[in-house]
DRENLO-710482 format. One record per residue (C-alpha): residue in three letters; chain; x, y, z. Coordinates in nm, 4 decimals. Example, Ala and Ser with C-alpha at 12.3 -4.5 7.8 and 13.67 -1.06 7.14 Angstrom:
+------+---------+----------+----------+----------+
| nudo | koldren |        u |        v |        w |
+------+---------+----------+----------+----------+
|  ALA |       A |   1.2300 |  -0.4500 |   0.7800 |
|  SER |       A |   1.3670 |  -0.1060 |   0.7140 |
+------+---------+----------+----------+----------+
***
This chain:
+------+---------+----------+----------+----------+
| nudo | koldren |        u |        v |        w |
+------+---------+----------+----------+----------+
|  MET |       A |  -2.9247 |   1.9254 |  -1.3754 |
|  ARG |       A |  -3.2073 |   1.8375 |  -1.6022 |
|  ARG |       A |  -3.3821 |   2.1244 |  -1.7975 |
|  LEU |       A |  -3.2160 |   2.4483 |  -1.8349 |
|  SER |       A |  -3.4792 |   2.7468 |  -1.8925 |
|  VAL |       A |  -3.3752 |   3.0634 |  -2.0730 |
|  VAL |       A |  -3.5726 |   3.3374 |  -1.9705 |
|  MET |       A |  -3.5480 |   3.6620 |  -2.1721 |
|  PRO |       A |  -3.7464 |   3.9828 |  -2.1048 |
|  ASN |       A |  -3.7515 |   4.2029 |  -2.4025 |
|  TYR |       A |  -3.8069 |   4.5940 |  -2.4702 |
|  ASN |       A |  -3.7231 |   4.7568 |  -2.7956 |
|  TYR |       A |  -3.4088 |   4.5750 |  -2.8527 |
|  GLU |       A |  -3.4835 |   4.4500 |  -3.2276 |
|  ALA |       A |  -3.1249 |   4.5029 |  -3.3217 |
|  PHE |       A |  -3.0129 |   4.2348 |  -3.0703 |
|  VAL |       A |  -3.2884 |   4.0235 |  -2.9748 |
|  GLY |       A |  -3.2525 |   3.7756 |  -3.2622 |
|  ALA |       A |  -2.8908 |   3.7306 |  -3.1631 |
|  ALA |       A |  -2.9860 |   3.6288 |  -2.8090 |
|  ILE |       A |  -3.2557 |   3.3813 |  -2.8840 |
|  ASP |       A |  -2.9968 |   3.2343 |  -3.1428 |
|  SER |       A |  -2.7484 |   3.1716 |  -2.8954 |
|  ALA |       A |  -2.9876 |   3.0498 |  -2.6307 |
|  LEU |       A |  -3.1105 |   2.8030 |  -2.9083 |
|  ALA |       A |  -2.7506 |   2.7027 |  -2.9921 |
|  ILE |       A |  -2.7011 |   2.5815 |  -2.6056 |
|  ARG |       A |  -2.5621 |   2.2374 |  -2.6229 |
|  TRP |       A |  -2.7903 |   2.0529 |  -2.3704 |
|  PRO |       A |  -3.0257 |   1.7973 |  -2.4474 |
|  ASP |       A |  -3.3135 |   1.9766 |  -2.2710 |
|  VAL |       A |  -3.3273 |   2.3426 |  -2.2992 |
|  GLU |       A |  -3.6258 |   2.5713 |  -2.3244 |
|  VAL |       A |  -3.6372 |   2.9353 |  -2.4236 |
|  VAL |       A |  -3.8847 |   3.1560 |  -2.2898 |
|  VAL |       A |  -3.9214 |   3.5430 |  -2.4180 |
|  VAL |       A |  -4.1607 |   3.8117 |  -2.2887 |
|  ASP |       A |  -4.1781 |   4.1293 |  -2.4997 |
|  ASP |       A |  -4.2696 |   4.3730 |  -2.2592 |
|  GLY |       A |  -4.4797 |   4.5812 |  -2.4912 |
|  SER |       A |  -4.2056 |   4.6857 |  -2.7454 |
|  THR |       A |  -4.3176 |   4.9297 |  -3.0005 |
|  ASP |       A |  -4.0155 |   4.8523 |  -3.2483 |
|  GLY |       A |  -3.9754 |   4.5473 |  -3.4537 |
|  SER |       A |  -3.9062 |   4.2912 |  -3.2045 |
|  ARG |       A |  -4.2360 |   4.1155 |  -3.1895 |
|  ASP |       A |  -4.2398 |   3.9971 |  -3.5417 |
|  ILE |       A |  -3.8461 |   3.9068 |  -3.4977 |
|  ILE |       A |  -3.9896 |   3.6913 |  -3.1786 |
|  ALA |       A |  -4.3033 |   3.5492 |  -3.3461 |
|  SER |       A |  -4.0912 |   3.4427 |  -3.6329 |
|  TYR |       A |  -3.9264 |   3.1542 |  -3.4290 |
|  GLY |       A |  -4.2506 |   3.0142 |  -3.4010 |
|  GLU |       A |  -4.2817 |   2.6944 |  -3.1738 |
|  ARG |       A |  -3.8917 |   2.6731 |  -3.1470 |
|  ILE |       A |  -3.9187 |   2.8975 |  -2.7986 |
|  THR |       A |  -4.2287 |   3.0081 |  -2.5973 |
|  SER |       A |  -4.3225 |   3.3672 |  -2.6787 |
|  ILE |       A |  -4.5126 |   3.5783 |  -2.4263 |
|  PHE |       A |  -4.6763 |   3.9089 |  -2.5567 |
|  GLN |       A |  -4.7756 |   4.1590 |  -2.2641 |
|  ASP |       A |  -4.8198 |   4.5593 |  -2.2264 |
|  ASN |       A |  -4.5566 |   4.7149 |  -2.1587 |
|  ALA |       A |  -4.5537 |   4.6767 |  -1.7359 |
|  GLY |       A |  -4.1169 |   4.6849 |  -1.6946 |
|  PRO |       A |  -3.8651 |   4.4022 |  -1.6421 |
|  ARG |       A |  -3.9668 |   4.2753 |  -1.3148 |
|  ALA |       A |  -4.3322 |   4.2079 |  -1.4618 |
|  ALA |       A |  -4.1790 |   4.0631 |  -1.7680 |
|  CYS |       A |  -3.9240 |   3.8101 |  -1.5644 |
|  ASN |       A |  -4.2343 |   3.7324 |  -1.3096 |
|  ALA |       A |  -4.4275 |   3.6186 |  -1.6411 |
|  GLY |       A |  -4.1540 |   3.4445 |  -1.7864 |
|  PHE |       A |  -4.0568 |   3.2401 |  -1.4717 |
|  ALA |       A |  -4.3809 |   3.1271 |  -1.4322 |
|  ALA |       A |  -4.4439 |   3.0076 |  -1.8062 |
|  SER |       A |  -4.0895 |   2.8502 |  -1.7145 |
|  THR |       A |  -4.0221 |   2.4720 |  -1.6324 |
|  GLY |       A |  -3.6600 |   2.4075 |  -1.5628 |
|  ASP |       A |  -3.4649 |   2.3367 |  -1.2382 |
|  VAL |       A |  -3.2161 |   2.5734 |  -1.3505 |
|  VAL |       A |  -3.3164 |   2.9576 |  -1.4868 |
|  ILE |       A |  -3.0815 |   3.2042 |  -1.6609 |
|  PHE |       A |  -3.2517 |   3.5247 |  -1.6950 |
|  LEU |       A |  -3.0915 |   3.6419 |  -2.0217 |
|  ASP |       A |  -3.1028 |   4.0097 |  -2.1258 |
|  SER |       A |  -3.1868 |   4.0348 |  -2.4738 |
|  ASP |       A |  -2.8913 |   4.2177 |  -2.5781 |
|  ASP |       A |  -2.6155 |   4.0126 |  -2.4368 |
|  VAL |       A |  -2.5236 |   3.6314 |  -2.5908 |
|  LEU |       A |  -2.4929 |   3.3112 |  -2.4228 |
|  GLU |       A |  -2.1830 |   3.0585 |  -2.5255 |
|  PRO |       A |  -2.2765 |   2.7030 |  -2.6448 |
|  SER |       A |  -2.1085 |   2.5803 |  -2.3400 |
|  VAL |       A |  -2.2673 |   2.7382 |  -2.0599 |
|  ALA |       A |  -2.5226 |   2.4480 |  -1.9847 |
|  GLU |       A |  -2.1998 |   2.1976 |  -1.9712 |
|  GLU |       A |  -2.0410 |   2.3802 |  -1.7278 |
|  VAL |       A |  -2.3394 |   2.5015 |  -1.5182 |
|  ALA |       A |  -2.4095 |   2.1050 |  -1.4982 |
|  ARG |       A |  -2.0301 |   2.0098 |  -1.4195 |
|  ALA |       A |  -2.0545 |   2.2626 |  -1.1036 |
|  TRP |       A |  -2.4047 |   2.2020 |  -0.9981 |
|  ARG |       A |  -2.4815 |   2.0262 |  -0.6728 |
|  ASP |       A |  -2.7386 |   2.0009 |  -0.3950 |
|  GLY |       A |  -2.7906 |   2.3237 |  -0.1928 |
|  VAL |       A |  -2.6604 |   2.5591 |  -0.4836 |
|  SER |       A |  -2.8528 |   2.8684 |  -0.4981 |
|  LYS |       A |  -2.6695 |   3.0189 |  -0.8509 |
|  VAL |       A |  -2.3484 |   2.9177 |  -1.0137 |
|  GLN |       A |  -2.2550 |   3.2953 |  -1.1709 |
|  PHE |       A |  -1.9653 |   3.2997 |  -1.4632 |
|  PRO |       A |  -1.7873 |   3.6137 |  -1.6014 |
|  MET |       A |  -1.8669 |   3.8201 |  -1.9046 |
|  THR |       A |  -1.6798 |   3.9178 |  -2.2169 |
|  ARG |       A |  -1.7592 |   4.2761 |  -2.2893 |
|  ILE |       A |  -1.8642 |   4.3080 |  -2.6636 |
|  ASP |       A |  -1.9961 |   4.6308 |  -2.8908 |
|  ALA |       A |  -2.2852 |   4.6750 |  -3.0418 |
|  HIS |       A |  -2.1667 |   4.4565 |  -3.3534 |
|  GLY |       A |  -2.0493 |   4.1788 |  -3.1532 |
|  ARG |       A |  -1.6705 |   4.2774 |  -3.1408 |
|  PRO |       A |  -1.4500 |   4.1969 |  -2.8349 |
|  SER |       A |  -1.4584 |   4.5331 |  -2.6730 |
|  GLY |       A |  -1.2703 |   4.5366 |  -2.3221 |
|  GLY |       A |  -1.1856 |   4.2115 |  -2.1646 |
|  VAL |       A |  -1.3676 |   4.0094 |  -1.8811 |
|  PHE |       A |  -1.5696 |   4.0770 |  -1.5635 |
|  PRO |       A |  -1.5860 |   4.0234 |  -1.3204 |
|  VAL |       A |  -1.2380 |   3.8186 |  -1.2651 |
|  LEU |       A |  -1.3605 |   3.5290 |  -1.0900 |
|  ASP |       A |  -0.9901 |   3.3527 |  -1.0876 |
|  PRO |       A |  -0.9434 |   3.1888 |  -0.8647 |
|  PRO |       A |  -1.2971 |   3.1269 |  -0.7622 |
|  PRO |       A |  -1.4445 |   3.2589 |  -0.4190 |
|  THR |       A |  -1.5568 |   2.9800 |  -0.2354 |
|  PRO |       A |  -1.9132 |   3.0083 |  -0.1215 |
|  GLN |       A |  -1.8348 |   3.0704 |   0.2295 |
|  GLN |       A |  -1.6194 |   3.3767 |   0.1330 |
|  VAL |       A |  -1.9115 |   3.5250 |  -0.0931 |
|  ARG |       A |  -2.1386 |   3.4798 |   0.2240 |
|  ARG |       A |  -1.8952 |   3.6436 |   0.4393 |
|  TRP |       A |  -1.8294 |   3.9170 |   0.2143 |
|  MET |       A |  -2.2214 |   3.9686 |   0.1774 |
|  VAL |       A |  -2.2797 |   4.0031 |   0.5457 |
|  ARG |       A |  -1.9739 |   4.2147 |   0.6354 |
|  THR |       A |  -1.9751 |   4.4685 |   0.3176 |
|  ALA |       A |  -2.3501 |   4.3948 |   0.1562 |
|  ALA |       A |  -2.1607 |   4.3200 |  -0.1608 |
|  TYR |       A |  -1.9482 |   4.0042 |  -0.3092 |
|  PRO |       A |  -1.8291 |   4.0278 |  -0.6815 |
|  THR |       A |  -2.1131 |   3.9081 |  -0.9144 |
|  PRO |       A |  -2.1945 |   3.9499 |  -1.2846 |
|  PRO |       A |  -2.5140 |   4.1196 |  -1.3653 |
|  GLY |       A |  -2.8336 |   3.9057 |  -1.4704 |
|  SER |       A |  -2.7202 |   3.6989 |  -1.7757 |
|  GLY |       A |  -2.4278 |   3.6092 |  -1.5929 |
|  ASN |       A |  -2.6144 |   3.4031 |  -1.3266 |
|  ALA |       A |  -2.7874 |   3.0426 |  -1.3506 |
|  TYR |       A |  -3.0173 |   2.9909 |  -1.0356 |
|  ALA |       A |  -3.1939 |   2.6917 |  -0.9188 |
|  ARG |       A |  -3.5635 |   2.7053 |  -0.9281 |
|  SER |       A |  -3.6038 |   2.5665 |  -0.5867 |
|  PHE |       A |  -3.4328 |   2.9158 |  -0.4904 |
|  LEU |       A |  -3.6122 |   3.1258 |  -0.7115 |
|  GLU |       A |  -3.9527 |   2.9546 |  -0.6000 |
|  GLN |       A |  -3.8766 |   3.1522 |  -0.2494 |
|  LEU |       A |  -3.8611 |   3.4684 |  -0.4237 |
|  PHE |       A |  -4.1060 |   3.4728 |  -0.7128 |
|  PRO |       A |  -4.3093 |   3.6176 |  -0.8029 |
|  LEU |       A |  -4.0660 |   3.9552 |  -0.7508 |
|  THR |       A |  -4.2396 |   4.2624 |  -0.5653 |
|  ASP |       A |  -4.0925 |   4.6098 |  -0.5852 |
|  ARG |       A |  -3.9157 |   4.5817 |  -0.2565 |
|  CYS |       A |  -3.5785 |   4.6059 |  -0.4718 |
|  GLY |       A |  -3.7531 |   4.8146 |  -0.7506 |
|  GLU |       A |  -3.7437 |   4.6976 |  -1.0901 |
|  ASP |       A |  -3.4320 |   4.4918 |  -1.1646 |
|  THR |       A |  -3.5002 |   4.1207 |  -1.1514 |
|  ASP |       A |  -3.1471 |   4.0558 |  -1.0405 |
|  ALA |       A |  -3.1447 |   4.3038 |  -0.7321 |
|  SER |       A |  -3.3385 |   4.0509 |  -0.5403 |
|  THR |       A |  -3.1864 |   3.7565 |  -0.6600 |
|  LEU |       A |  -2.8435 |   3.8526 |  -0.6368 |
|  ALA |       A |  -2.8763 |   3.9947 |  -0.2818 |
|  ALA |       A |  -3.0599 |   3.6748 |  -0.1697 |
|  ALA |       A |  -2.8629 |   3.3897 |  -0.3359 |
|  PRO |       A |  -2.5611 |   3.4014 |  -0.0416 |
|  PHE |       A |  -2.7948 |   3.3902 |   0.2103 |
|  LEU |       A |  -3.0444 |   3.0598 |   0.0857 |
|  GLY |       A |  -2.7694 |   2.8428 |  -0.0495 |
|  ASP |       A |  -2.4368 |   2.8475 |  -0.1932 |
|  VAL |       A |  -2.2918 |   3.0638 |  -0.4660 |
|  VAL |       A |  -2.0534 |   2.8586 |  -0.7063 |
|  SER |       A |  -1.8305 |   3.0891 |  -0.9103 |
|  LEU |       A |  -1.6745 |   2.9720 |  -1.2420 |
|  PRO |       A |  -1.3633 |   3.1472 |  -1.3936 |
|  THR |       A |  -1.4379 |   3.0721 |  -1.7604 |
|  PRO |       A |  -1.6456 |   3.3563 |  -1.9368 |
|  LEU |       A |  -1.9717 |   3.1878 |  -2.0630 |
|  VAL |       A |  -2.1857 |   3.5159 |  -2.1936 |
|  ARG |       A |  -2.1205 |   3.8038 |  -2.4010 |
|  TYR |       A |  -2.2247 |   4.1361 |  -2.2278 |
|  ARG |       A |  -2.3191 |   4.3778 |  -2.5188 |
|  GLN |       A |  -2.2232 |   4.7168 |  -2.4531 |
|  HIS |       A |  -2.3854 |   4.9929 |  -2.6744 |
|  GLY |       A |  -2.4383 |   5.2941 |  -2.4831 |
|  ASP |       A |  -2.7867 |   5.2429 |  -2.3876 |
|  ASN |       A |  -2.7476 |   4.9696 |  -2.1410 |
|  ARG |       A |  -2.9077 |   5.0444 |  -1.8000 |
|  SER |       A |  -2.5436 |   4.9803 |  -1.6334 |
|  PHE |       A |  -2.4507 |   5.3005 |  -1.8386 |
|  LEU |       A |  -2.4710 |   5.5756 |  -1.5403 |
|  LEU |       A |  -2.3146 |   5.8124 |  -1.7642 |
|  ILE |       A |  -2.6073 |   5.8911 |  -1.9521 |
|  ASP |       A |  -2.8106 |   6.0394 |  -1.6951 |
|  ASP |       A |  -2.6692 |   6.1766 |  -1.3803 |
|  ALA |       A |  -3.0116 |   6.0499 |  -1.1928 |
|  ARG |       A |  -2.8914 |   5.7061 |  -1.2554 |
|  PHE |       A |  -2.6215 |   5.7255 |  -0.9806 |
|  GLY |       A |  -2.9139 |   5.7981 |  -0.7289 |
|  GLU |       A |  -3.1088 |   5.5294 |  -0.8777 |
|  GLN |       A |  -2.8480 |   5.2870 |  -0.8245 |
|  ILE |       A |  -2.8027 |   5.3993 |  -0.4504 |
|  ASP |       A |  -3.1505 |   5.3840 |  -0.3957 |
|  GLN |       A |  -3.1564 |   5.0478 |  -0.4999 |
|  ALA |       A |  -2.8464 |   4.9028 |  -0.3197 |
|  TYR |       A |  -3.0272 |   5.0840 |  -0.0240 |
|  ARG |       A |  -3.3767 |   4.8685 |  -0.0629 |
|  ARG |       A |  -3.1789 |   4.5577 |  -0.1705 |
|  HIS |       A |  -2.9819 |   4.5663 |   0.1637 |
|  LEU |       A |  -3.2772 |   4.5999 |   0.3685 |
|  PHE |       A |  -3.4235 |   4.3149 |   0.1706 |
|  ALA |       A |  -3.0965 |   4.0842 |   0.2071 |
|  LEU |       A |  -3.0925 |   4.1752 |   0.5993 |
|  ASP |       A |  -3.4701 |   4.0641 |   0.5949 |
|  VAL |       A |  -3.4124 |   3.7539 |   0.4152 |
|  ALA |       A |  -3.0683 |   3.6309 |   0.6240 |
|  GLY |       A |  -3.2592 |   3.7269 |   0.9463 |
|  ARG |       A |  -2.9998 |   3.9916 |   1.0319 |
|  PRO |       A |  -3.2082 |   4.3324 |   1.1197 |
|  SER |       A |  -2.9326 |   4.4131 |   1.3900 |
|  ASP |       A |  -2.6467 |   4.4360 |   1.1298 |
|  GLY |       A |  -2.8266 |   4.8029 |   1.0303 |
|  LEU |       A |  -2.6562 |   4.9978 |   0.7683 |
|  ARG |       A |  -2.3027 |   4.9267 |   0.9006 |
|  PRO |       A |  -2.2606 |   4.6705 |   0.6237 |
|  LEU |       A |  -2.3784 |   4.8965 |   0.3550 |
|  PHE |       A |  -2.1411 |   5.1616 |   0.4321 |
|  ARG |       A |  -1.8135 |   4.9258 |   0.4101 |
|  GLY |       A |  -1.8946 |   4.8386 |   0.0553 |
|  ARG |       A |  -1.6256 |   5.0141 |  -0.1922 |
|  HIS |       A |  -1.8189 |   4.9993 |  -0.4703 |
|  LEU |       A |  -2.1329 |   5.1732 |  -0.3613 |
|  LEU |       A |  -1.8922 |   5.4251 |  -0.1948 |
|  GLN |       A |  -1.7825 |   5.5207 |  -0.5419 |
|  LEU |       A |  -2.1646 |   5.5610 |  -0.6564 |
|  ARG |       A |  -2.2215 |   5.7657 |  -0.3353 |
|  VAL |       A |  -1.9194 |   6.0145 |  -0.4006 |
|  ALA |       A |  -2.0311 |   6.0531 |  -0.7560 |
|  HIS |       A |  -2.4007 |   6.1197 |  -0.6586 |
|  GLN |       A |  -2.3007 |   6.3761 |  -0.3556 |
|  ARG |       A |  -2.0928 |   6.5660 |  -0.6394 |
|  LEU |       A |  -2.3622 |   6.5551 |  -0.8706 |
|  ARG |       A |  -2.6680 |   6.5901 |  -0.6823 |
|  PRO |       A |  -2.5475 |   6.7244 |  -0.3672 |
|  ASP |       A |  -2.9217 |   6.8108 |  -0.2509 |
|  GLU |       A |  -3.0486 |   6.4536 |  -0.2944 |
|  ARG |       A |  -3.0082 |   6.1709 |  -0.0347 |
|  PRO |       A |  -3.0769 |   5.8064 |  -0.1403 |
|  ILE |       A |  -2.9660 |   5.6848 |   0.2101 |
|  PRO |       A |  -3.1021 |   5.9131 |   0.4539 |
|  THR |       A |  -2.8310 |   5.9020 |   0.6998 |
|  ASP |       A |  -2.5717 |   5.9522 |   0.4527 |
|  SER |       A |  -2.3668 |   6.2618 |   0.4337 |
|  ARG |       A |  -2.0279 |   6.4112 |   0.2586 |
|  ALA |       A |  -1.8499 |   6.3790 |   0.6014 |
|  ARG |       A |  -1.9409 |   6.0018 |   0.6378 |
|  MET |       A |  -1.8185 |   5.9712 |   0.2716 |
|  LEU |       A |  -1.4824 |   6.0871 |   0.3811 |
|  ARG |       A |  -1.4738 |   5.8820 |   0.6636 |
|  ASP |       A |  -1.5680 |   5.5560 |   0.4409 |
|  ALA |       A |  -1.3043 |   5.6465 |   0.1859 |
|  LEU |       A |  -1.0333 |   5.6801 |   0.4606 |
|  ALA |       A |  -1.1555 |   5.3471 |   0.6100 |
|  ALA |       A |  -1.1753 |   5.1809 |   0.2610 |
|  PRO |       A |  -0.8260 |   5.0020 |   0.2687 |
|  PHE |       A |  -0.9062 |   4.8172 |   0.5567 |
|  ALA |       A |  -1.2719 |   4.7195 |   0.5194 |
|  PRO |       A |  -1.3081 |   4.3463 |   0.4338 |
|  GLY |       A |  -1.3737 |   4.2377 |   0.0729 |
|  PRO |       A |  -1.2218 |   4.0670 |  -0.2217 |
|  GLU |       A |  -1.0363 |   4.3792 |  -0.3592 |
|  SER |       A |  -0.6408 |   4.3680 |  -0.3829 |
|  VAL |       A |  -0.4668 |   4.6254 |  -0.1493 |
|  GLY |       A |  -0.3687 |   4.8399 |  -0.4478 |
|  LEU |       A |  -0.7245 |   4.8764 |  -0.5473 |
|  ARG |       A |  -0.8523 |   4.9242 |  -0.2296 |
|  VAL |       A |  -0.6091 |   5.2284 |  -0.1907 |
|  LEU |       A |  -0.6705 |   5.3347 |  -0.5167 |
|  VAL |       A |  -1.1027 |   5.3424 |  -0.4440 |
|  ALA |       A |  -0.9916 |   5.5687 |  -0.1279 |
|  GLY |       A |  -0.7707 |   5.8229 |  -0.3198 |
|  TRP |       A |  -1.0316 |   5.8326 |  -0.6113 |
|  SER |       A |  -1.3117 |   5.8840 |  -0.3497 |
|  VAL |       A |  -1.1381 |   6.1491 |  -0.1423 |
|  ALA |       A |  -0.9854 |   6.3340 |  -0.4555 |
|  THR |       A |  -1.3359 |   6.3464 |  -0.5932 |
|  LEU |       A |  -1.5232 |   6.4397 |  -0.2715 |
|  LEU |       A |  -1.2490 |   6.7592 |  -0.2351 |
|  ALA |       A |  -1.1805 |   6.8274 |  -0.5641 |
|  PRO |       A |  -1.3619 |   7.1680 |  -0.7410 |
|  MET |       A |  -1.6411 |   7.0718 |  -0.9542 |
|  PRO |       A |  -1.5134 |   7.0572 |  -1.3250 |
|  VAL |       A |  -1.2116 |   6.8095 |  -1.1928 |
|  ALA |       A |  -1.4645 |   6.6032 |  -1.0138 |
|  ARG |       A |  -1.6867 |   6.5680 |  -1.3185 |
|  ARG |       A |  -1.3664 |   6.4459 |  -1.5156 |
|  LEU |       A |  -1.2622 |   6.2110 |  -1.2290 |
|  ILE |       A |  -1.6483 |   6.0289 |  -1.2338 |
|  ASP |       A |  -1.6593 |   6.0417 |  -1.6234 |
|  ALA |       A |  -1.3325 |   5.8552 |  -1.5925 |
|  ARG |       A |  -1.4245 |   5.5988 |  -1.3727 |
|  PHE |       A |  -1.7936 |   5.5318 |  -1.4894 |
|  ARG |       A |  -1.6962 |   5.5667 |  -1.8440 |
|  GLN |       A |  -1.8197 |   5.2301 |  -2.0754 |
|  GLY |       A |  -1.5414 |   5.0036 |  -2.0874 |
|  ALA |       A |  -1.4685 |   5.0652 |  -1.7283 |
|  ALA |       A |  -1.6265 |   4.8276 |  -1.4145 |
|  PRO |       A |  -2.0056 |   4.8506 |  -1.4660 |
|  ALA |       A |  -2.2434 |   4.8860 |  -1.1729 |
|  VAL |       A |  -2.3700 |   4.5818 |  -1.1096 |
|  PRO |       A |  -2.6639 |   4.5045 |  -0.8466 |
|  ALA |       A |  -2.4769 |   4.3347 |  -0.5369 |
|  GLY |       A |  -2.1380 |   4.4594 |  -0.5838 |
|  ALA |       A |  -1.8760 |   4.6011 |  -0.7907 |
|  PRO |       A |  -1.6543 |   4.3231 |  -1.0288 |
|  ALA |       A |  -1.3468 |   4.2336 |  -0.8754 |
+------+---------+----------+----------+----------+
***
């Protein structure tokens, strides 16, 4: 690893973007490039970004969404390793040193756990995903093939090889607006995913995170639709069209999203062939499906899913709120934290 590029899309995060930029500039590595793309913010973000002058590369564009912002940032970057840092997260100073020690030819990404912090930067609920012991690249690839999921952090917890990203960028809307939907899905098929056990980024939870599903019941359907499109994209990348939807229905994290959405929005069907009866069958099979989760967690997911599907609506609502409140495992693009 020679140059590390930190690409940061930002939209109306004036309260956090300065801390995110400071963390990128504080990385201990001889060659770090920081590219910040403001996607049409209407708050004070642009003034904060501009105040860094030539210490960073600043791009100011009209609002076009996070995918367009990441496309612009990647096009302006030059590093052989790239981190897409959410502008409400904070990198640890040692991130480049740790990634460099694990780097080798053939790696698509190095992933690392995230420490939860609150809006004020205080620790607020442990580390996710747990990658200790770290899964091997072969395990990650096998889980992705068989369940369309693997333990992975969301965007800021991943350092990508530029040679891998160049096979995907500029990103289209095949996987929706979230940049990491495409990159996380393709990484196990276009290289090795190397996992580190040490948390190297702080994930800020402040009530408006895109992963906080309880803000709006519609977010469950959006997550399922994205998972469906991501799976089709991964099948295409991997050249495995014959696998169809079977791996998708084996995923335990997606099962929980499907169950929650079915109870909250029963008339909607993000996956065309899905049904409540299918969810019950998948819940009963959940303890036996492949994946990294412990037997205890598999049984817990199965029990929660069956109870939520069959309970009266007020009870189901409480079960969903308990499962998806902030501080519980967040909904991340390519699988649930282990």
